[in-house]
C-alpha positions as CSV (number, residue, x, y, z in Angstrom):
1,X,79.0,37.2,179.4
2,X,81.3,37.0,182.4
3,X,84.7,38.6,182.0
4,X,87.9,38.9,183.9
5,X,89.2,42.5,183.6
6,X,92.7,43.6,184.2
7,X,93.2,47.1,185.6
8,X,96.8,48.3,185.2
9,X,98.9,51.4,184.9
10,X,99.2,52.7,181.3
11,X,102.8,51.6,180.9
12,X,103.3,49.5,184.0
13,X,102.2,46.7,186.2
14,X,98.8,45.2,186.7
15,X,97.1,46.6,189.8
16,X,94.0,44.5,190.2
17,X,91.8,41.9,188.4
18,X,88.0,42.0,188.5
19,X,85.2,39.7,187.5
20,X,82.4,41.6,185.8
21,X,79.2,40.6,183.9
22,X,77.5,42.3,180.9
23,X,75.7,41.6,177.7
24,X,78.6,42.8,175.4
25,X,82.2,43.4,176.0
26,X,81.6,47.2,175.7
27,X,78.9,46.9,178.4
28,X,81.3,45.1,180.7
29,X,83.9,47.9,180.3
30,X,81.2,50.5,181.0
31,X,80.2,48.7,184.2
32,X,83.8,48.5,185.3
33,X,84.4,52.1,184.5
34,X,81.4,53.1,186.6
35,X,82.6,50.9,189.5
36,X,86.1,52.4,189.4
37,X,84.9,55.9,189.1
38,X,82.6,55.5,192.1
39,X,85.6,54.1,194.1
40,X,88.4,56.4,192.9
41,X,87.3,59.9,193.7
42,X,84.7,60.4,191.0
43,X,85.0,64.2,191.2
44,X,88.5,63.9,189.9
45,X,87.7,62.0,186.7
46,X,86.9,63.4,183.4
47,X,86.7,60.2,181.4
48,X,83.2,59.2,182.6
49,X,81.5,62.2,181.1
50,X,83.2,61.8,177.7
51,X,82.8,58.0,177.2
52,X,79.2,57.0,177.9
53,X,78.9,55.3,174.5
54,X,81.6,52.6,174.4
55,X,81.8,50.4,171.3
56,X,79.9,47.2,172.1
57,X,82.9,45.2,170.7
58,X,85.5,47.0,172.7
59,X,88.0,44.9,174.7
60,X,90.2,47.7,176.1
61,X,89.7,51.2,177.4
62,X,92.0,53.9,178.8
63,X,90.9,55.9,181.8
64,X,92.3,59.2,182.9
65,X,92.2,60.6,186.5
66,X,93.6,63.7,188.0
67,X,95.4,63.6,191.3
68,X,95.3,66.3,194.0
69,X,98.2,68.1,192.4
70,X,96.5,68.3,188.9
71,X,98.7,65.5,187.4
72,X,96.9,63.2,184.9
73,X,97.1,59.5,185.8
74,X,96.3,57.0,183.0
75,X,95.2,53.5,183.5
76,X,94.0,50.7,181.2
77,X,91.1,48.3,181.6
78,X,91.4,45.3,179.4
79,X,89.3,42.1,179.1
80,X,91.6,39.2,179.6
81,X,89.0,36.3,179.5
82,X,85.4,36.2,178.5
83,X,82.9,33.4,179.2
84,X,79.7,33.6,177.2
85,X,76.8,32.4,179.4
86,X,74.5,30.4,177.3
87,X,71.2,28.9,178.4
88,X,70.6,25.3,177.5
89,X,67.5,25.1,175.4
90,X,65.7,21.7,175.4
91,X,63.2,20.8,172.8
């Protein structure tokens, strides 16, 4: 499946949209989390260690990061649109 994911502040505006592929929606969120945590100071995150097994049907996930001053910053990843990629089978 190909999905459009919104990355936004927990109670605020959308920061970015990404296009990600995966087998299930939970897989798509895990791929996105891995990508974000590799780009946004992975040593400052604590969500990646605790959330390896995301529900396969999940459509939203909250991530928590710590800034340089120790403040916790919360963001939400949410699947906005999903396109299921189907192969055409000819008999």
